[in-house]
Backbone as ProteinMPNN parsed JSONL, in Angstrom:
{"seq_chain_A": "MYKIANAMTSDVITIRSDKTLAEAVLMFVDNYITGLPVVDDNNRLCGIISEKDVIRLLYQVDNMNDLVANHMTKDVVSFDYDRDNLIDIVNCLREKNFRRVPITRNGKLVGIISRKDIIAYILKIRQMGEIEMALNTICSR", "coords_chain_A": {"N_chain_A": [[88.282, 88.183, 84.359], [91.71, 87.955, 84.267], [92.469, 90.307, 82.263], [94.527, 91.55, 80.058], [94.524, 94.426, 79.888], [94.105, 94.894, 82.612], [96.779, 95.307, 84.318], [98.528, 96.308, 82.514], [100.712, 98.857, 81.468], [99.748, 101.705, 80.689], [101.073, 104.566, 79.875], [103.824, 104.587, 78.26], [107.136, 105.099, 77.719], [109.224, 105.678, 74.998], [111.496, 105.001, 72.319], [113.499, 106.11, 69.574], [114.416, 104.618, 66.994], [116.956, 105.851, 65.818], [117.932, 107.285, 67.48], [120.835, 107.24, 69.263], [122.539, 105.181, 71.856], [123.382, 106.468, 73.746], [121.452, 108.319, 74.403], [119.119, 106.38, 74.959], [120.804, 105.197, 77.284], [120.52, 107.69, 79.012], [117.813, 107.539, 79.041], [117.018, 106.031, 80.297], [117.879, 105.947, 82.953], [116.985, 108.806, 83.265], [114.415, 107.923, 83.723], [113.744, 105.928, 85.662], [113.922, 103.251, 84.748], [114.299, 99.785, 82.869], [114.547, 99.121, 80.297], [113.394, 99.86, 76.885], [110.647, 100.339, 74.325], [111.088, 100.15, 71.21], [110.282, 102.485, 68.603], [108.605, 102.889, 65.903], [107.967, 106.282, 63.797], [104.649, 106.193, 62.869], [104.303, 104.584, 65.731], [104.455, 102.39, 65.613], [105.872, 98.724, 66.439], [109.572, 98.446, 66.714], [111.934, 97.096, 67.517], [113.848, 96.248, 70.971], [115.11, 97.359, 73.519], [117.342, 96.899, 75.764], [118.865, 97.791, 78.821], [120.591, 95.508, 79.224], [121.271, 95.526, 76.514], [123.188, 97.384, 76.675], [125.206, 97.502, 78.882], [127.335, 96.379, 78.747], [128.734, 97.99, 76.955], [129.163, 100.722, 77.845], [131.647, 101.356, 79.124], [133.051, 101.691, 76.85], [133.224, 104.605, 75.457], [133.408, 105.254, 72.178], [131.86, 104.161, 71.522], [128.807, 105.178, 72.381], [127.77, 106.965, 71.016], [126.959, 105.5, 69.111], [123.897, 104.135, 66.816], [120.736, 103.342, 68.734], [119.494, 101.337, 66.974], [121.409, 99.584, 66.0], [121.604, 97.788, 68.076], [119.297, 97.098, 69.362], [117.25, 94.375, 70.153], [115.319, 92.887, 67.81], [113.536, 90.812, 66.838], [111.387, 90.791, 68.807], [109.433, 89.249, 71.26], [106.327, 90.058, 71.903], [102.83, 90.77, 72.967], [99.287, 90.878, 72.078], [96.942, 92.874, 72.244], [94.207, 92.816, 72.297], [94.44, 90.221, 72.025], [95.666, 88.427, 73.565], [96.301, 86.782, 76.966], [96.108, 87.512, 80.763], [97.611, 85.065, 81.627], [98.845, 84.645, 80.161], [100.77, 85.925, 79.08], [102.241, 86.136, 82.169], [102.761, 83.786, 81.605], [104.831, 83.753, 79.795], [106.715, 85.304, 81.232], [107.753, 84.516, 83.389], [108.999, 81.791, 82.298], [110.877, 83.045, 80.327], [113.81, 84.785, 79.582], [113.524, 87.531, 80.605], [112.109, 91.072, 81.193], [110.212, 92.431, 80.608], [107.579, 92.852, 78.747], [106.135, 93.801, 75.334], [103.106, 96.035, 74.365], [100.377, 95.612, 71.868], [97.988, 96.834, 69.83], [96.443, 96.138, 66.8], [99.261, 95.983, 65.496], [100.268, 98.26, 66.157], [102.331, 100.069, 69.226], [100.69, 99.985, 72.615], [100.876, 99.208, 74.935], [102.749, 98.579, 78.07], [103.9, 95.522, 79.828], [105.292, 94.764, 82.536], [107.547, 92.271, 85.004], [107.258, 93.828, 87.383], [104.783, 94.494, 87.411], [102.694, 92.468, 87.114], [103.758, 91.396, 88.951], [102.029, 93.587, 91.261], [99.714, 93.559, 90.35], [99.124, 90.999, 90.844], [99.314, 91.423, 93.915], [97.481, 93.249, 94.016], [95.138, 91.95, 93.832], [94.777, 90.054, 95.329], [94.265, 91.212, 97.758], [91.921, 92.465, 97.186], [90.429, 90.535, 98.091], [90.724, 89.588, 100.159], [89.538, 91.976, 100.715], [86.761, 91.344, 100.261], [86.748, 89.457, 101.696], [86.269, 90.471, 104.049], [84.364, 92.221, 104.002], [81.811, 90.527, 103.145], [82.658, 88.685, 105.455], [81.668, 90.762, 107.807], [79.148, 91.243, 107.182], [77.356, 88.676, 107.309], [76.872, 88.548, 109.384]], "CA_chain_A": [[89.974, 89.049, 85.052], [93.004, 87.764, 84.039], [92.691, 90.897, 81.208], [95.985, 92.71, 79.994], [94.779, 96.328, 80.514], [94.47, 95.378, 84.407], [98.316, 95.298, 84.493], [99.517, 96.749, 81.508], [101.208, 100.317, 81.932], [99.989, 102.298, 79.063], [101.887, 105.23, 79.713], [105.083, 103.89, 77.801], [108.261, 105.567, 77.33], [109.475, 104.711, 73.486], [112.302, 105.527, 71.964], [113.731, 105.679, 68.002], [116.262, 103.763, 66.327], [117.732, 106.911, 65.023], [118.806, 107.403, 68.652], [122.348, 107.402, 69.869], [122.671, 104.278, 73.105], [123.61, 107.74, 75.419], [120.124, 109.172, 74.088], [118.86, 105.405, 75.357], [121.059, 105.112, 78.506], [119.566, 108.587, 79.99], [116.551, 107.323, 79.32], [117.364, 104.794, 81.439], [118.239, 106.235, 84.421], [115.576, 109.332, 83.946], [112.746, 107.353, 83.985], [113.472, 104.665, 86.211], [113.632, 101.681, 83.912], [115.381, 99.196, 82.153], [114.434, 99.019, 78.851], [112.235, 100.907, 75.811], [110.159, 99.618, 73.23], [111.904, 100.915, 70.071], [109.051, 102.228, 67.644], [108.747, 104.632, 64.109], [106.878, 107.592, 63.244], [103.703, 105.594, 63.564], [104.228, 104.0, 66.77], [104.928, 100.778, 65.119], [107.286, 98.12, 67.391], [110.434, 98.064, 65.767], [112.34, 96.646, 68.627], [113.542, 96.502, 72.237], [116.714, 97.919, 74.099], [117.352, 97.03, 77.032], [119.935, 97.895, 79.991], [121.395, 94.39, 79.519], [121.357, 95.216, 75.642], [124.648, 98.69, 76.285], [125.745, 97.606, 79.738], [127.887, 96.016, 78.222], [129.07, 99.134, 76.128], [129.62, 101.641, 78.635], [132.853, 101.183, 79.223], [133.627, 102.529, 75.312], [132.549, 105.698, 75.401], [133.585, 105.758, 71.219], [130.291, 102.962, 71.336], [127.487, 105.532, 72.97], [126.79, 107.338, 69.504], [126.112, 104.094, 68.33], [122.361, 104.234, 66.842], [120.155, 102.297, 69.038], [118.528, 100.608, 65.761], [122.543, 98.547, 65.827], [121.806, 97.227, 69.249], [118.206, 96.911, 69.662], [116.644, 93.517, 69.673], [115.056, 92.895, 66.504], [112.401, 89.818, 66.593], [110.767, 90.922, 70.005], [108.231, 88.832, 71.884], [105.234, 91.135, 72.155], [101.497, 90.831, 72.754], [98.852, 91.615, 72.057], [95.718, 93.195, 73.187], [92.919, 91.751, 71.754], [94.09, 88.307, 71.319], [95.979, 87.605, 74.375], [95.522, 87.235, 78.391], [97.531, 87.922, 81.222], [98.082, 83.966, 82.084], [100.245, 84.239, 78.627], [101.939, 86.576, 79.437], [102.275, 85.825, 83.102], [103.62, 82.466, 81.622], [106.021, 83.801, 79.596], [107.88, 86.125, 82.005], [108.339, 82.892, 84.163], [109.487, 80.107, 81.449], [112.252, 83.307, 79.214], [114.678, 85.465, 80.618], [112.917, 89.131, 79.989], [111.45, 91.533, 82.568], [108.917, 93.072, 80.721], [107.066, 92.557, 77.051], [105.452, 94.885, 74.659], [101.906, 95.141, 73.665], [100.343, 95.717, 70.577], [97.139, 96.597, 69.175], [97.383, 96.601, 65.167], [100.75, 96.45, 65.039], [100.643, 99.77, 67.574], [102.518, 99.797, 70.52], [99.951, 100.113, 73.458], [101.512, 99.354, 76.333], [104.014, 97.062, 78.36], [103.87, 95.222, 81.375], [106.477, 94.043, 83.355], [107.448, 91.953, 85.979], [107.019, 94.679, 88.62], [103.504, 95.108, 87.048], [102.473, 91.444, 87.679], [103.695, 91.606, 91.055], [101.541, 94.909, 91.779], [98.565, 93.368, 89.987], [99.129, 90.3, 92.235], [99.324, 91.635, 95.046], [95.911, 94.016, 94.289], [93.957, 90.522, 93.75], [94.693, 89.058, 96.853], [93.698, 92.483, 98.641], [90.122, 92.939, 97.022], [90.281, 88.778, 97.894], [90.617, 89.39, 101.425], [88.508, 92.511, 101.08], [85.581, 90.712, 99.87], [85.93, 88.429, 102.518], [85.709, 90.572, 105.389], [82.811, 91.978, 103.922], [81.319, 88.888, 103.37], [82.438, 88.227, 107.397], [80.83, 91.428, 108.713], [77.673, 90.846, 106.257], [76.954, 87.945, 107.393], [76.856, 88.692, 110.876]], "C_chain_A": [[90.882, 89.147, 84.632], [92.948, 89.016, 82.695], [94.457, 91.826, 80.848], [95.91, 93.999, 80.112], [94.489, 96.182, 82.062], [95.749, 95.354, 84.875], [98.913, 95.821, 83.74], [99.772, 98.1, 82.079], [101.343, 101.074, 80.415], [100.567, 103.817, 78.854], [103.517, 104.92, 79.539], [106.117, 104.714, 77.149], [108.899, 105.245, 76.262], [110.953, 105.467, 72.924], [112.377, 105.252, 70.32], [114.435, 105.49, 67.601], [116.987, 104.538, 65.947], [118.165, 107.74, 65.967], [120.538, 107.187, 68.797], [121.948, 106.065, 71.219], [122.685, 105.722, 74.493], [122.562, 108.223, 75.285], [119.248, 107.77, 75.472], [119.038, 105.536, 77.012], [120.724, 106.303, 79.359], [118.504, 108.617, 79.828], [116.089, 106.242, 80.409], [117.046, 105.281, 82.473], [117.356, 107.646, 84.903], [114.772, 109.102, 84.417], [112.932, 106.14, 84.872], [112.8, 103.539, 85.718], [114.968, 101.211, 82.706], [115.132, 98.58, 81.071], [113.437, 99.655, 78.216], [112.034, 100.215, 74.629], [110.539, 100.76, 72.011], [110.3, 101.096, 69.069], [109.307, 103.292, 66.655], [107.855, 105.234, 64.594], [105.261, 106.837, 63.507], [103.493, 104.802, 64.781], [104.336, 101.962, 66.633], [105.88, 99.972, 65.693], [108.386, 97.865, 66.493], [111.411, 97.02, 66.907], [112.395, 96.927, 69.895], [115.237, 96.821, 71.948], [116.917, 97.847, 75.457], [118.944, 97.934, 77.614], [121.15, 96.963, 79.778], [121.989, 94.798, 77.825], [123.002, 96.277, 75.657], [125.026, 98.258, 77.703], [127.179, 97.121, 79.362], [129.584, 97.269, 76.883], [129.756, 100.296, 76.916], [130.734, 102.248, 78.427], [133.611, 101.937, 77.745], [133.436, 103.548, 74.788], [132.819, 105.979, 73.03], [131.569, 104.935, 70.936], [128.792, 103.911, 71.146], [126.965, 106.249, 71.59], [126.335, 106.674, 68.472], [124.58, 104.315, 68.091], [122.058, 103.178, 67.909], [119.827, 101.036, 67.807], [120.088, 99.089, 65.017], [122.496, 98.034, 67.005], [120.986, 96.553, 69.749], [117.94, 94.455, 69.403], [115.561, 93.407, 69.031], [113.366, 92.609, 66.757], [112.069, 90.248, 68.322], [109.609, 90.104, 70.121], [107.221, 89.571, 72.416], [103.992, 90.371, 72.305], [100.226, 91.53, 72.263], [97.02, 91.717, 72.29], [94.701, 92.576, 73.582], [92.403, 90.186, 71.768], [94.597, 87.548, 72.685], [95.259, 87.809, 75.804], [96.424, 87.133, 78.976], [98.323, 86.677, 81.735], [98.839, 83.632, 81.027], [101.67, 84.747, 78.923], [103.151, 86.246, 81.357], [103.509, 84.545, 82.778], [105.438, 82.629, 80.928], [107.332, 84.762, 80.109], [108.326, 85.426, 82.567], [109.295, 82.287, 83.296], [110.407, 81.581, 80.667], [113.012, 84.333, 80.38], [114.399, 87.434, 80.194], [112.03, 89.866, 81.276], [110.381, 92.39, 82.312], [108.599, 92.646, 78.457], [106.382, 93.923, 77.009], [103.345, 94.294, 74.525], [101.385, 95.779, 72.951], [98.924, 95.69, 70.55], [96.895, 96.887, 67.796], [97.821, 97.036, 64.787], [101.364, 97.673, 65.715], [101.416, 99.594, 68.637], [101.107, 100.576, 71.508], [99.775, 100.253, 74.47], [102.874, 98.189, 76.512], [103.704, 96.817, 79.493], [104.84, 93.919, 81.722], [106.631, 93.213, 84.95], [107.022, 92.727, 87.359], [105.612, 94.624, 88.68], [103.177, 94.029, 87.108], [102.816, 91.367, 89.18], [102.494, 92.776, 91.718], [99.939, 93.841, 91.533], [98.015, 91.801, 90.854], [98.503, 90.217, 93.822], [97.801, 92.607, 95.034], [94.591, 92.958, 94.569], [94.06, 90.379, 95.346], [94.167, 90.27, 97.403], [92.24, 92.998, 98.839], [90.172, 91.535, 97.111], [89.917, 89.632, 99.361], [89.649, 90.242, 102.079], [86.771, 92.088, 101.721], [85.515, 89.844, 101.536], [85.226, 88.958, 103.913], [84.745, 91.171, 105.605], [82.112, 91.092, 104.001], [81.124, 88.575, 104.935], [81.063, 89.026, 108.043], [79.137, 91.216, 108.084], [76.672, 89.693, 106.815], [76.147, 87.434, 109.008], [75.254, 89.335, 111.896]], "O_chain_A": [[91.3, 90.286, 84.424], [93.611, 88.512, 81.788], [95.164, 92.542, 81.557], [96.866, 94.73, 80.372], [94.595, 97.176, 82.78], [95.804, 95.39, 86.104], [100.091, 95.983, 84.061], [99.142, 98.488, 83.063], [102.198, 101.136, 79.532], [100.532, 104.28, 77.713], [104.32, 104.991, 80.469], [105.928, 105.017, 75.971], [109.388, 104.136, 76.477], [111.25, 106.59, 73.332], [111.626, 104.456, 69.757], [115.433, 106.199, 67.722], [118.037, 104.015, 65.572], [118.714, 108.799, 65.665], [121.127, 106.892, 67.757], [120.753, 106.139, 71.508], [122.2, 105.822, 75.621], [122.366, 108.896, 76.296], [118.89, 108.118, 76.597], [118.163, 105.801, 77.836], [120.609, 106.022, 80.552], [117.868, 109.557, 80.305], [115.088, 105.892, 81.033], [115.938, 105.09, 82.973], [117.017, 107.89, 86.061], [114.225, 109.682, 85.354], [112.079, 105.269, 84.705], [111.72, 103.011, 85.984], [115.894, 101.75, 82.099], [115.535, 97.428, 80.911], [112.514, 100.068, 78.918], [112.898, 99.618, 73.985], [110.272, 101.962, 72.016], [109.464, 100.215, 68.867], [110.048, 104.275, 66.679], [107.095, 104.961, 65.523], [104.784, 107.111, 64.609], [102.375, 104.294, 64.866], [104.293, 100.92, 67.287], [107.004, 100.443, 65.519], [108.209, 97.113, 65.535], [111.179, 95.84, 66.64], [111.51, 97.628, 70.385], [116.069, 96.703, 71.048], [116.638, 98.772, 76.22], [119.799, 98.498, 76.933], [122.322, 97.272, 79.992], [123.158, 94.45, 77.654], [123.874, 96.025, 74.825], [125.507, 99.354, 77.992], [128.131, 97.713, 79.871], [130.716, 97.144, 76.417], [130.856, 100.726, 76.569], [130.946, 103.29, 77.807], [134.626, 102.632, 77.785], [133.445, 103.575, 73.557], [132.288, 107.003, 72.601], [130.553, 105.278, 70.33], [127.921, 103.703, 70.301], [125.821, 106.06, 71.178], [125.69, 106.929, 67.455], [123.925, 104.668, 69.072], [122.839, 102.245, 68.092], [120.031, 99.848, 68.056], [119.986, 98.201, 64.171], [123.627, 97.625, 67.265], [121.265, 95.586, 70.457], [118.461, 93.644, 68.638], [114.588, 93.852, 69.64], [112.406, 93.374, 66.847], [112.907, 89.729, 69.059], [108.766, 90.148, 69.225], [107.309, 89.721, 73.635], [104.002, 89.258, 71.781], [100.228, 92.747, 72.077], [96.178, 90.832, 72.443], [94.332, 92.024, 74.619], [91.409, 89.464, 71.679], [94.197, 86.427, 72.997], [94.26, 88.487, 76.048], [97.509, 86.805, 78.495], [99.446, 86.847, 82.211], [99.424, 82.557, 80.9], [102.843, 84.382, 78.987], [104.372, 86.196, 81.504], [104.596, 84.342, 83.319], [106.53, 82.13, 81.201], [108.454, 84.912, 79.626], [109.554, 85.415, 82.481], [110.474, 82.307, 83.65], [111.096, 80.878, 79.928], [112.803, 84.522, 81.578], [115.124, 88.233, 79.602], [111.417, 89.236, 82.138], [109.71, 92.986, 83.155], [109.261, 92.344, 77.464], [106.122, 94.767, 77.867], [102.68, 93.258, 74.552], [101.744, 96.947, 73.104], [98.383, 94.737, 71.111], [97.162, 98.053, 67.507], [97.683, 98.003, 64.036], [102.547, 98.0, 65.809], [101.023, 98.568, 69.191], [100.599, 101.622, 71.104], [98.986, 100.979, 75.075], [103.553, 97.462, 75.787], [103.255, 97.675, 80.253], [105.01, 92.754, 81.363], [105.917, 93.525, 85.904], [106.484, 92.126, 88.289], [105.072, 94.684, 89.785], [103.462, 94.565, 88.179], [102.157, 91.298, 90.218], [102.197, 92.561, 92.893], [99.232, 93.491, 92.478], [96.9, 91.568, 91.321], [97.762, 89.509, 94.504], [97.098, 92.62, 96.044], [93.545, 93.082, 95.206], [93.284, 90.678, 96.254], [92.969, 89.993, 97.466], [91.611, 93.534, 99.752], [89.915, 91.059, 96.005], [88.853, 90.234, 99.503], [89.048, 90.033, 103.133], [86.056, 92.279, 102.705], [84.54, 89.692, 102.273], [84.322, 88.489, 104.604], [84.099, 91.138, 106.652], [81.698, 90.789, 105.12], [80.087, 88.323, 105.548], [80.019, 88.571, 108.509], [78.146, 91.06, 108.798], [75.445, 89.778, 106.772], [75.391, 86.575, 109.463], [75.301, 89.433, 113.123]]}, "name": "protein", "num_of_chains": 1, "seq": "MYKIANAMTSDVITIRSDKTLAEAVLMFVDNYITGLPVVDDNNRLCGIISEKDVIRLLYQVDNMNDLVANHMTKDVVSFDYDRDNLIDIVNCLREKNFRRVPITRNGKLVGIISRKDIIAYILKIRQMGEIEMALNTICSR"}
């Protein structure tokens, strides 16, 4: 029941390390997101860049042409689709100051789970439980 696939967003917006910070910022704004996994040509996770990484540079116009590679977090905490579970991810997001964690499979990015995804999944489970209780009540009459 607590499988990564149940809460994961698989249609992940990514960026390459050779793109500029200006391009990353545009992707944040255009897609209403706060972070981007950085991948290579084979979709392997190389890092992550977040609004937190670039917000201090927004007033320095010269830096906006700098490359994502120079500002991304390289030692990314990620989870394996086949090996880890949703409880591990919830604990990580609760204990760390992350908003999202990438999900990999055989080293390649296959998804991302954010705090928002976890909250939506909890709501879904709760609603399903309430529906199941209502059905059990109706059926027992």
